[in-house]
C-alpha angles and dihedrals in degrees: 000000000000091000091050090048092049090049092048091049091047092051090049091053090046091050091047092047091047091050092051092046095046090040090055092043091051090048092049091047092050091046090050091048091050089049091053091048089051092047096091093043091049091049092051093047093048090047092053096043095046091048089057093044092046089055089055097048098036123202094309095238094128093230097124122077091221091059092050091053092058123112124253091252090056092051092051090049093045090050089055091050092052094048094047089050089054090050094049092048094050089047093052093046091049090047095051090045091055103040102037112102116217115254092228095051118121117271095249089052090054091049095049094040097091092053093043092054096041096110091044091054091047092051093050091043089060091048090052088052092051090047090054091053090050094049091049088051092054092050089053090050091052093050092045105039114005107042094069092053097060115132112270099184100055112130114244111265091232095060117062113185119216116245105215132146117174106248121234093216121044115190135177095006104120096079091054092042092057091046091053091049090052092051087052089056087252123112131194108229130180111238111266096011128094102213134090116268107242127182113183098185127020116193101179136059117278111243121192107232129159096217122071096013120134108259116244109235122197120226119237108258135182105249126331116294137171111257118200120189122185122205108202133181144112120300116278097029094113102260092142092044093053096046091044090056089056095041095053097039116124099242095047092053089049097049099041110052094180112056133162134183118195129177104219092200091063092060120073092191131045089227093060089052090053091049088052091051091048092052095047091048088055092240098121095103089050100046096028096204115207136176092258096058113098120230096252093055091051090049092051093048093050090049090053095050095049094047107109089348132122123308117277136194120198130185119195105190126205098359112187109157143117119296093243090055091057088049087056091050095048093049087067092067123067112241091208138022094041133079103231138150127196126188118194122190118199144155093222121090096202093048091052091051094048091048093051097044119120098044101331128121137225123225110202108211114230130204120251116272119242093265095053091040089055093047092049093048095049095047089052094051103037103015117221091321096083114096100157138005132223116257089248093054092043089058092051092044091055089060092052094047092049091049094049096044092201098309102149099202090054092046092053096046094046087047090057090048092052091046090056091060116118109264123343113350112255137194088256091060090053094048093047092051092051090048093051098032094118090053092049092050093048096047106101093176094070134053093233109131092349097152093050091046090051094047092053094046091050090051088060093057095095097172095213103112131310094254093045091045090054090049094053091048093049090047089052091051092053090048091052097050088044090056090044085066092048095253109129104150107133097216091049089053092050090053092047093049092051090053098042091079123082125298106267137214121251089254091054089045092055089051091049091051091051093061098030121275095244101029092107091049092047091052092050094049089046089052092051088050087050090053092051090237095115114040121221115240130188100012102192126122113066086342085289124141116259097184140004138214135206117204112259095240092050088046093055091048093054098044092051093046096054094041092051092052096044093248083130137005114221120197123180123185091350094304124111109235112258093239095052119113131255116326092222094058121105116267114231106157115028125190117188131184137162136036100337135033097185095091103119126076110257092231089062097049091084092073095053114116100174129030126184122179118187134174091005112170101155133099104246125074134187114273096248093192090066091057093083099161095045117141104169124041119178118177099153113172091359099142094190091068106098140164091281089058093048089054087061093042090057088065092064097099098186099055116130097165127045122171113184094156114149093006128130094253112134104177138035106220122217087241087080085079084079089069093092094164095049112129103163130035121177119188100156120145092018125113112330115257106005112192111245116221114228087229092063093045090059097044102140098228102035107121105159122041117179127179141070106285138175108228115244106277093224089068091066093057102054134072131234097276097045121128092245091055091049091048090050088049094050102038109031116094096173116151099169122040107170097184170013140144120243117228100173112319090310098177095315092132092055092050091054097043106033099045098067092172092065113123103157124042132173127178139171138210126183106177133055105257101175134223096325091071092043090051087054098041103048099056093040090052093045093059090058095040109078143041122340100350093052123128120238094223136019127187121184123183117183096156110215094345124105121271094183087123085086089073085073092065116104121223161244090098113208097183118122096208134028125183116183127183113178144072120302127184089199139346113288113262093240090065093067103036126092118277096043098149098172112135096183128045128178120179119187128186093341094146090225120144128236091259093054092048090045087077088071087079088082091069099099093180098052114120103176133026128181122184115193102180134150106171118120093236088063104039093043092046135085122250111200118193105210122222091248097038129116095006094180102030113132101166130041125178130184117191105179139127089246130009115243116234105285125203121185119196122209110273095024119136092001095187101035109141105167128047119182122191112185096173130115091219116044100162090114090076114074107215088220089065088061089064088070089063097083100177095048112139106165136026117189121202131190109265091230093061115119121268095239091057090048096052089047091055094046089053092047090050091058089058093050117102093241098035093228120214116252109220125190119211138162093225142335091279097051 
């Protein structure tokens, strides 16, 4: 009985325990199921809420004045928001990478996949629930502690006040003043002389006096028409100072009885600006403006009063508004029947062009040259008492002048800083200021460089929309750090910008391809060019920009800003830069240079998203395998990166940008097929002829592939309908394949026909391979040569072998760019037949004569031509540019040992802007011939050219109508 009772009791306990266990298990399973069901809802809620919060906190780069005016509590809260955003993004990317089933997986694998990933989905569902709680907590913190501390004194984004203080010393302005008067159809003449007054260097302060000034003489014009001249340039270059010198000059005040000066940035509405103009023109009693009159009525009345009335001169300073608002302003001034002049100053290139359309002109404001910069700086530091400097001070001064690059506002601010030094300023003072320039600019608690800092911050107030403004500022930051590492190629920057965002899902990638993967980045860079913040450099091909440049002072400011706020972490020679943020902060974007790259604790590598290593010459490298969330890896010219490192890199599953250019990598392993998010792979200047695995070629998100690859051998063994070819056609999204080496046909025909997305192709062949190769090349090229299926760019390099097979191609040619390297007996037929749409043409080592190449002048649509020839029949010949030749050509480059004799007929190349002469001997070009090129803006000469020839060209450039810039370069690529 006792035993039975014990057994019964045991069974009861077991049943109770089982009920509890299974009950808890059921509860847990139900809870997990509910979590998984809520996963999608939580993701969407978090995404929406974080997007709104991110708009409030911005990117955290400190470039907006509103952000700088925030309280310390707001900055702490904003930092938490940004860090949480990074964590959530990493979690989502990791989740999608783990639970997404491959589209080409077997059917049974797809069926079992939900069950096999159940635990993973449950784990991430819990994380999403936790993230939702954290986001909710931060929203409550904002409402309770942060909202009340918002900046109350921030200027409205729509009204941008002009920062202008009349300078005590004005240097180097006379040349620009005379140019501006000429654009206004007014010329400054010295009495009794019929030549334009021209002062190259002015070393004393300009004083406005009536006596002894050159008289302003008006040109004879047919009828009286409105003349609008725009003065455009970056803030602080002296636009207002220049225009003020014209506005207040004695002869202008005498010849124009009605004058008005209005600051557009001080008027929120166009109507208020028109009322101000009416009052200054003394027309208030006639027009009688009042608050009830609409803008269009005011404009109409002002137009009527000025029609056939007295002369008027109006300056609209710092115009940065919408195009339709300018149209409303211009409608107030009669275009004919009145003698009027309007000068508009603006920082926006498109606005300047719009204002000066219909017969107006644009004056591009230039920085001071080195002589004027030095004069201005010394006068500000020492006054008029300085006649010479000590060698020590001269050395430090050169650093400052190089850093400022003729930017007057920076020169004046730094001069004040030097002047406040204890005792007599020394070279050490100048060097210390240059070394700590970024810190001085970022320090809001002091007045050091206050005007320069304010001008920069105001320039970052783009007034588009808060979201677009943030994108532009972030784009500018990436451009600055990219330039810091001496990488200023515009196309490379675009590719980097397109990849610097988050890893994306296949659906998002398809959407990105539909609108162009770097279209957004391209628009952002173009807008920065338009705002004169980034300068265009090396405008060559198709008149497009090849590289860009940010001024050194602006560059220092941006690097310091983003480093101080942990937007980036910058480490040089193993030492964290002194202006970088807190050491215990998470590292997201890491930039390393110098002798060692192992400068970050290994446990913090997992948070890095972007890693750039430059100028590395040490032994230690970052352990790439630890950087699990890395999206962008750029190790260009890092010779310590070898095949063993690439094996580790191939484990970084979320990489979308990989730059191995100039490294010591010799193979591309098939493991690279695991990089499903990879969009850009650059292996140029590595080992020659790397074999390209088929698995990499069909990566579903790979868009740009650079290097010198051997095509997968399996492609050469299959026919058109083979499974591999169909896979290539279905999976590959390649747009750029530059390039691959031909060894026989080797699958070339499949590359050209199956990858329908291809737009840019480059290939090499270094050995004569006979008719078999030609029979393969011609039909394959023909398919991508015309109409809708045409490539954008084709580059063929056969070395010293013949490329006469191109003569078999049938036009019309719809390509935009063709680059040919190889021997030709004559120009291919399709060059000279109708429908040749090529805009850019480069011919290298063709062996053609000047007479043969002169036929290219018939190409009316050609924008850029480069001739790289070394044959005697070319350099000893005569190239004659006919009067009706090259009607659209804007860029012309010769890269030859010696220039042939060049003759330029009047009317030839009527729109040519850039002439590049990369030849040691350029005596074949008579400088007088250049005078026929009326639109020439830039002449580039080889740096090894002798000094006498250089001085001669500089002197001749000053006599040219456009005063073209003389640029010195080692080659076209430097």
